[in-house]
C-alpha positions in Angstrom: -31.1 -87.2 86.0 -33.9 -84.8 85.2 -32.8 -84.5 81.6 -32.8 -88.3 81.2 -36.4 -88.4 82.6 -37.4 -85.7 80.2 -35.8 -87.6 77.4 -37.7 -90.8 78.3 -41.0 -88.9 78.7 -40.5 -87.3 75.2 -39.6 -90.6 73.7 -42.7 -92.2 75.2 -44.9 -89.4 74.0 -43.5 -89.6 70.5 -44.1 -93.4 70.5 -47.7 -93.0 71.6 -48.3 -90.3 69.0 -46.7 -92.4 66.2 -48.7 -95.5 67.3 -51.9 -93.6 67.3 -51.2 -92.3 63.8 -50.6 -95.8 62.5 -53.9 -97.0 64.0 -55.8 -94.1 62.5 -54.2 -94.8 59.1 -55.1 -98.5 59.3 -58.7 -97.6 60.2 -59.0 -95.3 57.2 -57.6 -98.0 54.9 -59.9 -100.7 56.3 -62.9 -98.3 55.7 -61.7 -97.9 52.1 -61.4 -101.6 51.6 -64.9 -102.1 53.2 -66.2 -99.5 50.8 -64.5 -101.1 47.8 -66.0 -104.5 48.7 -69.5 -103.1 48.9 -69.3 -100.6 46.0 -66.9 -102.5 43.8 -69.6 -103.4 41.3 -69.6 -99.8 40.1 -66.1 -100.2 38.9 -66.2 -103.8 37.7 -65.0 -105.7 40.8 -67.2 -108.6 41.6 -69.4 -107.8 44.6 -70.7 -109.8 47.5 -74.3 -111.0 47.4 -76.9 -108.2 47.3 -78.6 -109.2 50.5 -75.3 -108.9 52.4 -74.6 -105.5 50.8 -78.1 -104.3 51.7 -77.7 -105.4 55.4 -74.3 -103.6 55.6 -75.3 -100.5 53.8 -76.5 -98.5 56.9 -73.0 -98.8 58.2 -71.7 -97.0 55.1 -73.4 -93.7 55.6 -70.3 -91.9 56.9 -68.0 -93.4 54.2 -70.4 -92.5 51.4 -70.4 -88.9 52.7 -66.6 -89.0 52.7 -66.5 -90.4 49.1 -68.9 -87.8 47.9 -66.9 -85.0 49.5 -63.7 -86.3 48.0 -65.3 -86.3 44.6 -66.5 -82.7 45.0 -63.2 -81.4 46.5 -61.0 -83.3 44.0 -59.1 -81.0 41.6 -58.0 -83.7 39.2 -56.7 -82.2 36.0 -56.1 -85.5 34.4 -59.7 -86.5 34.9 -60.9 -83.3 33.4 -58.8 -83.8 30.3 -60.0 -87.5 30.0 -63.6 -86.2 30.3 -63.0 -83.8 27.5 -61.7 -86.5 25.2 -64.3 -89.1 26.3 -61.6 -91.5 27.5 -63.1 -94.5 29.4 
């Protein structure tokens, strides 16, 4: 009986862990979509009205730091080669 309880406890713990990972992943993706909506004009995607973007910008501080850190940490060989050949 104890083994069955341990199995159910392990199953429940794994389910909680997996659920938490899914929620964290969804949060990261929603933050990325939010950033794309606000900063999309830089890559050619139509953006929302400027007044709306300016009101939402203070909420983007963390995401802008993340984007900057990703750009600094990125070791993208293809981008380096494209930069050498001036590919746009």
